mmCIF file of the N, C-alpha and C atoms, coordinates in Angstrom:
data_MODEL
# 
_entry.id   MODEL 
# 
loop_
_atom_site.group_PDB 
_atom_site.id 
_atom_site.type_symbol 
_atom_site.label_atom_id 
_atom_site.label_alt_id 
_atom_site.label_comp_id 
_atom_site.label_asym_id 
_atom_site.label_entity_id 
_atom_site.label_seq_id 
_atom_site.pdbx_PDB_ins_code 
_atom_site.Cartn_x 
_atom_site.Cartn_y 
_atom_site.Cartn_z 
_atom_site.occupancy 
_atom_site.B_iso_or_equiv 
_atom_site.pdbx_formal_charge 
_atom_site.auth_seq_id 
_atom_site.auth_comp_id 
_atom_site.auth_asym_id 
_atom_site.auth_atom_id 
_atom_site.pdbx_PDB_model_num 
ATOM 1   N N  . MET A 1 1  ? 4.832   117.428 -6.768  1.00 0.00 ? 1  MET A N  1 
ATOM 2   C CA . MET A 1 1  ? 3.458   117.506 -7.256  1.00 0.00 ? 1  MET A CA 1 
ATOM 3   C C  . MET A 1 1  ? 3.750   118.571 -8.390  1.00 0.00 ? 1  MET A C  1 
ATOM 4   N N  . LYS A 1 2  ? 3.072   118.323 -9.355  1.00 0.00 ? 2  LYS A N  1 
ATOM 5   C CA . LYS A 1 2  ? 3.200   119.401 -10.501 1.00 0.00 ? 2  LYS A CA 1 
ATOM 6   C C  . LYS A 1 2  ? 2.164   120.379 -10.267 1.00 0.00 ? 2  LYS A C  1 
ATOM 7   N N  . SER A 1 3  ? 2.429   121.582 -10.628 1.00 0.00 ? 3  SER A N  1 
ATOM 8   C CA . SER A 1 3  ? 1.648   122.786 -10.456 1.00 0.00 ? 3  SER A CA 1 
ATOM 9   C C  . SER A 1 3  ? 1.529   123.617 -11.696 1.00 0.00 ? 3  SER A C  1 
ATOM 10  N N  . TYR A 1 4  ? 0.374   124.206 -11.900 1.00 0.00 ? 4  TYR A N  1 
ATOM 11  C CA . TYR A 1 4  ? 0.043   125.120 -12.985 1.00 0.00 ? 4  TYR A CA 1 
ATOM 12  C C  . TYR A 1 4  ? -0.577  126.263 -12.355 1.00 0.00 ? 4  TYR A C  1 
ATOM 13  N N  . VAL A 1 5  ? -0.108  127.529 -13.237 1.00 0.00 ? 5  VAL A N  1 
ATOM 14  C CA . VAL A 1 5  ? -0.438  128.810 -12.733 1.00 0.00 ? 5  VAL A CA 1 
ATOM 15  C C  . VAL A 1 5  ? -1.495  129.181 -14.023 1.00 0.00 ? 5  VAL A C  1 
ATOM 16  N N  . LEU A 1 6  ? -2.891  129.533 -13.633 1.00 0.00 ? 6  LEU A N  1 
ATOM 17  C CA . LEU A 1 6  ? -3.679  129.987 -14.619 1.00 0.00 ? 6  LEU A CA 1 
ATOM 18  C C  . LEU A 1 6  ? -3.854  131.424 -14.645 1.00 0.00 ? 6  LEU A C  1 
ATOM 19  N N  . ASP A 1 7  ? -4.073  132.027 -15.773 1.00 0.00 ? 7  ASP A N  1 
ATOM 20  C CA . ASP A 1 7  ? -4.176  133.288 -15.928 1.00 0.00 ? 7  ASP A CA 1 
ATOM 21  C C  . ASP A 1 7  ? -5.484  133.702 -16.230 1.00 0.00 ? 7  ASP A C  1 
ATOM 22  N N  . SER A 1 8  ? -5.827  135.052 -16.393 1.00 0.00 ? 8  SER A N  1 
ATOM 23  C CA . SER A 1 8  ? -7.292  135.438 -16.510 1.00 0.00 ? 8  SER A CA 1 
ATOM 24  C C  . SER A 1 8  ? -8.096  134.878 -17.919 1.00 0.00 ? 8  SER A C  1 
ATOM 25  N N  . TYR A 1 9  ? -7.224  134.489 -18.803 1.00 0.00 ? 9  TYR A N  1 
ATOM 26  C CA . TYR A 1 9  ? -7.670  134.248 -20.109 1.00 0.00 ? 9  TYR A CA 1 
ATOM 27  C C  . TYR A 1 9  ? -8.365  132.767 -19.923 1.00 0.00 ? 9  TYR A C  1 
ATOM 28  N N  . SER A 1 10 ? -7.437  132.135 -19.201 1.00 0.00 ? 10 SER A N  1 
ATOM 29  C CA . SER A 1 10 ? -7.832  130.554 -18.962 1.00 0.00 ? 10 SER A CA 1 
ATOM 30  C C  . SER A 1 10 ? -9.171  130.403 -18.189 1.00 0.00 ? 10 SER A C  1 
ATOM 31  N N  . ILE A 1 11 ? -9.245  131.300 -17.070 1.00 0.00 ? 11 ILE A N  1 
ATOM 32  C CA . ILE A 1 11 ? -10.555 131.213 -16.692 1.00 0.00 ? 11 ILE A CA 1 
ATOM 33  C C  . ILE A 1 11 ? -11.783 131.884 -17.314 1.00 0.00 ? 11 ILE A C  1 
ATOM 34  N N  . ILE A 1 12 ? -11.624 132.824 -18.017 1.00 0.00 ? 12 ILE A N  1 
ATOM 35  C CA . ILE A 1 12 ? -12.606 133.298 -18.845 1.00 0.00 ? 12 ILE A CA 1 
ATOM 36  C C  . ILE A 1 12 ? -12.946 132.379 -20.074 1.00 0.00 ? 12 ILE A C  1 
ATOM 37  N N  . ALA A 1 13 ? -12.139 131.671 -20.532 1.00 0.00 ? 13 ALA A N  1 
ATOM 38  C CA . ALA A 1 13 ? -12.269 130.676 -21.367 1.00 0.00 ? 13 ALA A CA 1 
ATOM 39  C C  . ALA A 1 13 ? -13.130 129.389 -20.826 1.00 0.00 ? 13 ALA A C  1 
ATOM 40  N N  . TYR A 1 14 ? -12.723 129.183 -19.680 1.00 0.00 ? 14 TYR A N  1 
ATOM 41  C CA . TYR A 1 14 ? -13.515 127.963 -18.874 1.00 0.00 ? 14 TYR A CA 1 
ATOM 42  C C  . TYR A 1 14 ? -14.847 128.586 -18.701 1.00 0.00 ? 14 TYR A C  1 
ATOM 43  N N  . PHE A 1 15 ? -15.188 129.592 -18.083 1.00 0.00 ? 15 PHE A N  1 
ATOM 44  C CA . PHE A 1 15 ? -16.580 130.083 -17.806 1.00 0.00 ? 15 PHE A CA 1 
ATOM 45  C C  . PHE A 1 15 ? -17.364 130.391 -19.039 1.00 0.00 ? 15 PHE A C  1 
ATOM 46  N N  . GLU A 1 16 ? -16.754 130.700 -20.228 1.00 0.00 ? 16 GLU A N  1 
ATOM 47  C CA . GLU A 1 16 ? -17.567 131.032 -21.450 1.00 0.00 ? 16 GLU A CA 1 
ATOM 48  C C  . GLU A 1 16 ? -17.413 129.958 -22.595 1.00 0.00 ? 16 GLU A C  1 
ATOM 49  N N  . LYS A 1 17 ? -16.759 128.654 -22.117 1.00 0.00 ? 17 LYS A N  1 
ATOM 50  C CA . LYS A 1 17 ? -16.582 127.842 -23.117 1.00 0.00 ? 17 LYS A CA 1 
ATOM 51  C C  . LYS A 1 17 ? -15.975 128.060 -24.403 1.00 0.00 ? 17 LYS A C  1 
ATOM 52  N N  . ASP A 1 18 ? -14.902 128.939 -24.286 1.00 0.00 ? 18 ASP A N  1 
ATOM 53  C CA . ASP A 1 18 ? -14.425 129.557 -25.309 1.00 0.00 ? 18 ASP A CA 1 
ATOM 54  C C  . ASP A 1 18 ? -13.130 128.639 -25.570 1.00 0.00 ? 18 ASP A C  1 
ATOM 55  N N  . THR A 1 19 ? -12.400 129.034 -26.651 1.00 0.00 ? 19 THR A N  1 
ATOM 56  C CA . THR A 1 19 ? -11.354 128.133 -27.218 1.00 0.00 ? 19 THR A CA 1 
ATOM 57  C C  . THR A 1 19 ? -10.470 127.719 -25.969 1.00 0.00 ? 19 THR A C  1 
ATOM 58  N N  . GLY A 1 20 ? -10.185 126.486 -25.928 1.00 0.00 ? 20 GLY A N  1 
ATOM 59  C CA . GLY A 1 20 ? -8.916  125.927 -24.805 1.00 0.00 ? 20 GLY A CA 1 
ATOM 60  C C  . GLY A 1 20 ? -9.719  125.656 -23.536 1.00 0.00 ? 20 GLY A C  1 
ATOM 61  N N  . TYR A 1 21 ? -11.085 125.887 -23.419 1.00 0.00 ? 21 TYR A N  1 
ATOM 62  C CA . TYR A 1 21 ? -11.768 125.568 -22.129 1.00 0.00 ? 21 TYR A CA 1 
ATOM 63  C C  . TYR A 1 21 ? -11.512 123.965 -21.681 1.00 0.00 ? 21 TYR A C  1 
ATOM 64  N N  . GLU A 1 22 ? -11.586 123.148 -22.843 1.00 0.00 ? 22 GLU A N  1 
ATOM 65  C CA . GLU A 1 22 ? -11.342 121.734 -22.397 1.00 0.00 ? 22 GLU A CA 1 
ATOM 66  C C  . GLU A 1 22 ? -10.130 121.320 -21.418 1.00 0.00 ? 22 GLU A C  1 
ATOM 67  N N  . LYS A 1 23 ? -8.770  122.155 -22.188 1.00 0.00 ? 23 LYS A N  1 
ATOM 68  C CA . LYS A 1 23 ? -7.779  121.892 -21.204 1.00 0.00 ? 23 LYS A CA 1 
ATOM 69  C C  . LYS A 1 23 ? -7.875  122.119 -19.700 1.00 0.00 ? 23 LYS A C  1 
ATOM 70  N N  . ILE A 1 24 ? -8.520  123.445 -19.490 1.00 0.00 ? 24 ILE A N  1 
ATOM 71  C CA . ILE A 1 24 ? -9.031  123.764 -18.068 1.00 0.00 ? 24 ILE A CA 1 
ATOM 72  C C  . ILE A 1 24 ? -9.978  122.591 -17.465 1.00 0.00 ? 24 ILE A C  1 
ATOM 73  N N  . ILE A 1 25 ? -10.677 122.095 -18.185 1.00 0.00 ? 25 ILE A N  1 
ATOM 74  C CA . ILE A 1 25 ? -11.568 121.138 -17.515 1.00 0.00 ? 25 ILE A CA 1 
ATOM 75  C C  . ILE A 1 25 ? -10.972 119.858 -17.121 1.00 0.00 ? 25 ILE A C  1 
ATOM 76  N N  . ASP A 1 26 ? -9.856  119.617 -17.941 1.00 0.00 ? 26 ASP A N  1 
ATOM 77  C CA . ASP A 1 26 ? -9.014  118.528 -17.684 1.00 0.00 ? 26 ASP A CA 1 
ATOM 78  C C  . ASP A 1 26 ? -7.949  118.697 -16.516 1.00 0.00 ? 26 ASP A C  1 
ATOM 79  N N  . LEU A 1 27 ? -7.497  119.796 -16.549 1.00 0.00 ? 27 LEU A N  1 
ATOM 80  C CA . LEU A 1 27 ? -6.554  120.422 -15.163 1.00 0.00 ? 27 LEU A CA 1 
ATOM 81  C C  . LEU A 1 27 ? -7.599  120.253 -13.939 1.00 0.00 ? 27 LEU A C  1 
ATOM 82  N N  . LEU A 1 28 ? -8.738  120.875 -14.016 1.00 0.00 ? 28 LEU A N  1 
ATOM 83  C CA . LEU A 1 28 ? -9.733  120.828 -12.926 1.00 0.00 ? 28 LEU A CA 1 
ATOM 84  C C  . LEU A 1 28 ? -10.038 119.326 -12.463 1.00 0.00 ? 28 LEU A C  1 
ATOM 85  N N  . SER A 1 29 ? -10.136 118.348 -13.580 1.00 0.00 ? 29 SER A N  1 
ATOM 86  C CA . SER A 1 29 ? -10.243 117.081 -12.907 1.00 0.00 ? 29 SER A CA 1 
ATOM 87  C C  . SER A 1 29 ? -9.413  116.263 -12.445 1.00 0.00 ? 29 SER A C  1 
ATOM 88  N N  . ARG A 1 30 ? -8.074  117.020 -12.785 1.00 0.00 ? 30 ARG A N  1 
ATOM 89  C CA . ARG A 1 30 ? -6.974  116.293 -12.076 1.00 0.00 ? 30 ARG A CA 1 
ATOM 90  C C  . ARG A 1 30 ? -6.424  117.031 -10.771 1.00 0.00 ? 30 ARG A C  1 
ATOM 91  N N  . SER A 1 31 ? -7.294  117.648 -10.358 1.00 0.00 ? 31 SER A N  1 
ATOM 92  C CA . SER A 1 31 ? -6.813  118.389 -9.310  1.00 0.00 ? 31 SER A CA 1 
ATOM 93  C C  . SER A 1 31 ? -6.230  117.960 -7.838  1.00 0.00 ? 31 SER A C  1 
ATOM 94  N N  . ASN A 1 32 ? -6.648  116.473 -7.844  1.00 0.00 ? 32 ASN A N  1 
ATOM 95  C CA . ASN A 1 32 ? -6.004  115.733 -6.636  1.00 0.00 ? 32 ASN A CA 1 
ATOM 96  C C  . ASN A 1 32 ? -4.658  115.583 -7.029  1.00 0.00 ? 32 ASN A C  1 
ATOM 97  N N  . ASN A 1 33 ? -4.112  115.539 -8.066  1.00 0.00 ? 33 ASN A N  1 
ATOM 98  C CA . ASN A 1 33 ? -2.822  115.116 -8.508  1.00 0.00 ? 33 ASN A CA 1 
ATOM 99  C C  . ASN A 1 33 ? -2.002  116.318 -8.697  1.00 0.00 ? 33 ASN A C  1 
ATOM 100 N N  . ILE A 1 34 ? -2.455  117.526 -8.901  1.00 0.00 ? 34 ILE A N  1 
ATOM 101 C CA . ILE A 1 34 ? -1.601  118.600 -9.427  1.00 0.00 ? 34 ILE A CA 1 
ATOM 102 C C  . ILE A 1 34 ? -2.127  119.823 -8.659  1.00 0.00 ? 34 ILE A C  1 
ATOM 103 N N  . LEU A 1 35 ? -1.388  120.673 -8.319  1.00 0.00 ? 35 LEU A N  1 
ATOM 104 C CA . LEU A 1 35 ? -1.678  122.141 -7.918  1.00 0.00 ? 35 LEU A CA 1 
ATOM 105 C C  . LEU A 1 35 ? -1.996  123.165 -8.654  1.00 0.00 ? 35 LEU A C  1 
ATOM 106 N N  . LEU A 1 36 ? -3.198  123.712 -8.779  1.00 0.00 ? 36 LEU A N  1 
ATOM 107 C CA . LEU A 1 36 ? -3.578  124.938 -9.707  1.00 0.00 ? 36 LEU A CA 1 
ATOM 108 C C  . LEU A 1 36 ? -3.609  126.036 -8.840  1.00 0.00 ? 36 LEU A C  1 
ATOM 109 N N  . LEU A 1 37 ? -2.804  127.131 -9.465  1.00 0.00 ? 37 LEU A N  1 
ATOM 110 C CA . LEU A 1 37 ? -2.738  128.467 -8.855  1.00 0.00 ? 37 LEU A CA 1 
ATOM 111 C C  . LEU A 1 37 ? -3.147  129.461 -9.609  1.00 0.00 ? 37 LEU A C  1 
ATOM 112 N N  . MET A 1 38 ? -3.629  130.423 -8.957  1.00 0.00 ? 38 MET A N  1 
ATOM 113 C CA . MET A 1 38 ? -3.949  131.753 -9.901  1.00 0.00 ? 38 MET A CA 1 
ATOM 114 C C  . MET A 1 38 ? -3.798  133.013 -8.901  1.00 0.00 ? 38 MET A C  1 
ATOM 115 N N  . ASN A 1 39 ? -3.077  134.000 -9.351  1.00 0.00 ? 39 ASN A N  1 
ATOM 116 C CA . ASN A 1 39 ? -2.858  135.026 -8.633  1.00 0.00 ? 39 ASN A CA 1 
ATOM 117 C C  . ASN A 1 39 ? -4.101  136.069 -8.431  1.00 0.00 ? 39 ASN A C  1 
ATOM 118 N N  . ILE A 1 40 ? -4.010  136.753 -7.474  1.00 0.00 ? 40 ILE A N  1 
ATOM 119 C CA . ILE A 1 40 ? -5.171  137.680 -7.053  1.00 0.00 ? 40 ILE A CA 1 
ATOM 120 C C  . ILE A 1 40 ? -5.324  138.847 -8.285  1.00 0.00 ? 40 ILE A C  1 
ATOM 121 N N  . ILE A 1 41 ? -4.425  139.316 -8.830  1.00 0.00 ? 41 ILE A N  1 
ATOM 122 C CA . ILE A 1 41 ? -4.400  140.334 -9.940  1.00 0.00 ? 41 ILE A CA 1 
ATOM 123 C C  . ILE A 1 41 ? -5.177  139.604 -11.024 1.00 0.00 ? 41 ILE A C  1 
ATOM 124 N N  . ASN A 1 42 ? -4.823  138.336 -11.449 1.00 0.00 ? 42 ASN A N  1 
ATOM 125 C CA . ASN A 1 42 ? -5.756  137.724 -12.454 1.00 0.00 ? 42 ASN A CA 1 
ATOM 126 C C  . ASN A 1 42 ? -7.084  137.481 -12.153 1.00 0.00 ? 42 ASN A C  1 
ATOM 127 N N  . TRP A 1 43 ? -7.438  137.363 -10.807 1.00 0.00 ? 43 TRP A N  1 
ATOM 128 C CA . TRP A 1 43 ? -8.872  137.038 -10.360 1.00 0.00 ? 43 TRP A CA 1 
ATOM 129 C C  . TRP A 1 43 ? -9.496  138.490 -10.479 1.00 0.00 ? 43 TRP A C  1 
ATOM 130 N N  . GLY A 1 44 ? -8.825  139.526 -10.057 1.00 0.00 ? 44 GLY A N  1 
ATOM 131 C CA . GLY A 1 44 ? -9.430  140.701 -10.271 1.00 0.00 ? 44 GLY A CA 1 
ATOM 132 C C  . GLY A 1 44 ? -9.887  141.159 -11.628 1.00 0.00 ? 44 GLY A C  1 
ATOM 133 N N  . GLU A 1 45 ? -8.948  140.902 -12.580 1.00 0.00 ? 45 GLU A N  1 
ATOM 134 C CA . GLU A 1 45 ? -8.926  141.163 -13.879 1.00 0.00 ? 45 GLU A CA 1 
ATOM 135 C C  . GLU A 1 45 ? -10.040 140.393 -14.603 1.00 0.00 ? 45 GLU A C  1 
ATOM 136 N N  . VAL A 1 46 ? -10.407 139.152 -14.311 1.00 0.00 ? 46 VAL A N  1 
ATOM 137 C CA . VAL A 1 46 ? -11.576 138.368 -14.709 1.00 0.00 ? 46 VAL A CA 1 
ATOM 138 C C  . VAL A 1 46 ? -13.074 138.972 -13.939 1.00 0.00 ? 46 VAL A C  1 
ATOM 139 N N  . TYR A 1 47 ? -12.874 139.510 -12.798 1.00 0.00 ? 47 TYR A N  1 
ATOM 140 C CA . TYR A 1 47 ? -13.857 139.791 -12.201 1.00 0.00 ? 47 TYR A CA 1 
ATOM 141 C C  . TYR A 1 47 ? -14.447 141.292 -12.799 1.00 0.00 ? 47 TYR A C  1 
ATOM 142 N N  . TYR A 1 48 ? -13.470 142.024 -12.973 1.00 0.00 ? 48 TYR A N  1 
ATOM 143 C CA . TYR A 1 48 ? -13.691 143.374 -13.543 1.00 0.00 ? 48 TYR A CA 1 
ATOM 144 C C  . TYR A 1 48 ? -14.338 143.331 -14.879 1.00 0.00 ? 48 TYR A C  1 
ATOM 145 N N  . ILE A 1 49 ? -13.772 142.395 -15.638 1.00 0.00 ? 49 ILE A N  1 
ATOM 146 C CA . ILE A 1 49 ? -14.235 142.039 -16.996 1.00 0.00 ? 49 ILE A CA 1 
ATOM 147 C C  . ILE A 1 49 ? -15.492 141.579 -17.164 1.00 0.00 ? 49 ILE A C  1 
ATOM 148 N N  . ILE A 1 50 ? -16.198 140.887 -16.115 1.00 0.00 ? 50 ILE A N  1 
ATOM 149 C CA . ILE A 1 50 ? -17.553 140.190 -16.133 1.00 0.00 ? 50 ILE A CA 1 
ATOM 150 C C  . ILE A 1 50 ? -18.289 141.530 -15.627 1.00 0.00 ? 50 ILE A C  1 
ATOM 151 N N  . LEU A 1 51 ? -17.796 142.242 -14.529 1.00 0.00 ? 51 LEU A N  1 
ATOM 152 C CA . LEU A 1 51 ? -18.576 143.335 -13.860 1.00 0.00 ? 51 LEU A CA 1 
ATOM 153 C C  . LEU A 1 51 ? -18.862 144.458 -15.208 1.00 0.00 ? 51 LEU A C  1 
ATOM 154 N N  . ARG A 1 52 ? -17.800 144.561 -15.921 1.00 0.00 ? 52 ARG A N  1 
ATOM 155 C CA . ARG A 1 52 ? -18.091 145.736 -16.851 1.00 0.00 ? 52 ARG A CA 1 
ATOM 156 C C  . ARG A 1 52 ? -18.894 145.192 -17.972 1.00 0.00 ? 52 ARG A C  1 
ATOM 157 N N  . GLU A 1 53 ? -18.620 144.080 -18.497 1.00 0.00 ? 53 GLU A N  1 
ATOM 158 C CA . GLU A 1 53 ? -19.381 143.443 -19.800 1.00 0.00 ? 53 GLU A CA 1 
ATOM 159 C C  . GLU A 1 53 ? -20.777 143.022 -19.570 1.00 0.00 ? 53 GLU A C  1 
ATOM 160 N N  . GLN A 1 54 ? -21.053 142.470 -18.229 1.00 0.00 ? 54 GLN A N  1 
ATOM 161 C CA . GLN A 1 54 ? -22.263 141.821 -17.884 1.00 0.00 ? 54 GLN A CA 1 
ATOM 162 C C  . GLN A 1 54 ? -23.091 142.274 -16.681 1.00 0.00 ? 54 GLN A C  1 
ATOM 163 N N  . GLY A 1 55 ? -22.372 143.026 -15.823 1.00 0.00 ? 55 GLY A N  1 
ATOM 164 C CA . GLY A 1 55 ? -23.191 143.482 -14.751 1.00 0.00 ? 55 GLY A CA 1 
ATOM 165 C C  . GLY A 1 55 ? -22.607 142.869 -13.508 1.00 0.00 ? 55 GLY A C  1 
ATOM 166 N N  . SER A 1 56 ? -23.310 143.480 -12.407 1.00 0.00 ? 56 SER A N  1 
ATOM 167 C CA . SER A 1 56 ? -22.876 143.114 -11.080 1.00 0.00 ? 56 SER A CA 1 
ATOM 168 C C  . SER A 1 56 ? -23.475 141.747 -10.869 1.00 0.00 ? 56 SER A C  1 
ATOM 169 N N  . ASP A 1 57 ? -24.717 141.360 -11.141 1.00 0.00 ? 57 ASP A N  1 
ATOM 170 C CA . ASP A 1 57 ? -25.182 140.050 -10.743 1.00 0.00 ? 57 ASP A CA 1 
ATOM 171 C C  . ASP A 1 57 ? -24.277 138.984 -11.417 1.00 0.00 ? 57 ASP A C  1 
ATOM 172 N N  . LYS A 1 58 ? -23.898 139.169 -12.612 1.00 0.00 ? 58 LYS A N  1 
ATOM 173 C CA . LYS A 1 58 ? -23.083 138.073 -13.328 1.00 0.00 ? 58 LYS A CA 1 
ATOM 174 C C  . LYS A 1 58 ? -21.486 138.152 -12.349 1.00 0.00 ? 58 LYS A C  1 
ATOM 175 N N  . ALA A 1 59 ? -21.166 139.142 -12.183 1.00 0.00 ? 59 ALA A N  1 
ATOM 176 C CA . ALA A 1 59 ? -19.851 139.401 -11.323 1.00 0.00 ? 59 ALA A CA 1 
ATOM 177 C C  . ALA A 1 59 ? -19.885 138.492 -10.200 1.00 0.00 ? 59 ALA A C  1 
ATOM 178 N N  . SER A 1 60 ? -21.239 138.752 -9.533  1.00 0.00 ? 60 SER A N  1 
ATOM 179 C CA . SER A 1 60 ? -21.363 137.942 -8.097  1.00 0.00 ? 60 SER A CA 1 
ATOM 180 C C  . SER A 1 60 ? -21.518 136.396 -8.373  1.00 0.00 ? 60 SER A C  1 
ATOM 181 N N  . LEU A 1 61 ? -22.084 135.984 -9.369  1.00 0.00 ? 61 LEU A N  1 
ATOM 182 C CA . LEU A 1 61 ? -22.136 134.726 -9.664  1.00 0.00 ? 61 LEU A CA 1 
ATOM 183 C C  . LEU A 1 61 ? -20.888 134.132 -9.988  1.00 0.00 ? 61 LEU A C  1 
ATOM 184 N N  . PHE A 1 62 ? -20.165 134.780 -10.667 1.00 0.00 ? 62 PHE A N  1 
ATOM 185 C CA . PHE A 1 62 ? -18.700 134.469 -10.933 1.00 0.00 ? 62 PHE A CA 1 
ATOM 186 C C  . PHE A 1 62 ? -18.112 134.170 -9.662  1.00 0.00 ? 62 PHE A C  1 
ATOM 187 N N  . GLU A 1 63 ? -18.056 135.081 -8.792  1.00 0.00 ? 63 GLU A N  1 
ATOM 188 C CA . GLU A 1 63 ? -17.382 135.046 -7.660  1.00 0.00 ? 63 GLU A CA 1 
ATOM 189 C C  . GLU A 1 63 ? -17.892 133.831 -6.909  1.00 0.00 ? 63 GLU A C  1 
ATOM 190 N N  . LYS A 1 64 ? -18.891 133.598 -6.793  1.00 0.00 ? 64 LYS A N  1 
ATOM 191 C CA . LYS A 1 64 ? -19.616 132.544 -6.170  1.00 0.00 ? 64 LYS A CA 1 
ATOM 192 C C  . LYS A 1 64 ? -19.300 131.136 -6.695  1.00 0.00 ? 64 LYS A C  1 
ATOM 193 N N  . ASN A 1 65 ? -19.095 130.947 -8.131  1.00 0.00 ? 65 ASN A N  1 
ATOM 194 C CA . ASN A 1 65 ? -18.682 129.621 -8.775  1.00 0.00 ? 65 ASN A CA 1 
ATOM 195 C C  . ASN A 1 65 ? -17.326 129.527 -8.562  1.00 0.00 ? 65 ASN A C  1 
ATOM 196 N N  . PHE A 1 66 ? -16.353 130.764 -8.613  1.00 0.00 ? 66 PHE A N  1 
ATOM 197 C CA . PHE A 1 66 ? -15.082 130.504 -8.696  1.00 0.00 ? 66 PHE A CA 1 
ATOM 198 C C  . PHE A 1 66 ? -14.589 130.114 -7.237  1.00 0.00 ? 66 PHE A C  1 
ATOM 199 N N  . GLU A 1 67 ? -15.111 130.171 -6.172  1.00 0.00 ? 67 GLU A N  1 
ATOM 200 C CA . GLU A 1 67 ? -14.959 129.813 -4.859  1.00 0.00 ? 67 GLU A CA 1 
ATOM 201 C C  . GLU A 1 67 ? -15.081 128.214 -4.871  1.00 0.00 ? 67 GLU A C  1 
ATOM 202 N N  . LYS A 1 68 ? -15.718 127.567 -5.642  1.00 0.00 ? 68 LYS A N  1 
ATOM 203 C CA . LYS A 1 68 ? -15.768 126.288 -5.521  1.00 0.00 ? 68 LYS A CA 1 
ATOM 204 C C  . LYS A 1 68 ? -14.572 125.638 -6.517  1.00 0.00 ? 68 LYS A C  1 
ATOM 205 N N  . LEU A 1 69 ? -14.082 126.223 -7.231  1.00 0.00 ? 69 LEU A N  1 
ATOM 206 C CA . LEU A 1 69 ? -12.960 125.772 -7.810  1.00 0.00 ? 69 LEU A CA 1 
ATOM 207 C C  . LEU A 1 69 ? -11.654 125.100 -7.103  1.00 0.00 ? 69 LEU A C  1 
ATOM 208 N N  . PRO A 1 70 ? -11.005 124.301 -7.526  1.00 0.00 ? 70 PRO A N  1 
ATOM 209 C CA . PRO A 1 70 ? -9.875  123.654 -6.516  1.00 0.00 ? 70 PRO A CA 1 
ATOM 210 C C  . PRO A 1 70 ? -8.650  124.541 -6.911  1.00 0.00 ? 70 PRO A C  1 
ATOM 211 N N  . LEU A 1 71 ? -8.587  125.784 -6.857  1.00 0.00 ? 71 LEU A N  1 
ATOM 212 C CA . LEU A 1 71 ? -7.547  126.592 -7.007  1.00 0.00 ? 71 LEU A CA 1 
ATOM 213 C C  . LEU A 1 71 ? -7.041  127.358 -5.778  1.00 0.00 ? 71 LEU A C  1 
ATOM 214 N N  . THR A 1 72 ? -5.741  127.513 -5.821  1.00 0.00 ? 72 THR A N  1 
ATOM 215 C CA . THR A 1 72 ? -5.180  128.259 -4.583  1.00 0.00 ? 72 THR A CA 1 
ATOM 216 C C  . THR A 1 72 ? -4.527  129.787 -5.199  1.00 0.00 ? 72 THR A C  1 
# 
């Protein structure tokens, strides 16, 4: 099974529909055939950026929505 490791930029691009988010959508749609990985340090970086720039409500919403993604 092919695997991909996502970094913080790719997740931010996905949630903000920034440049390259279509590629992440494509990867997420193929999650039955590929393994998507992200390390906890990158997750923390995304959480911190959202917390700092948008506040705790948005950071909590990110956390809730992130849990629904097919990432390990």
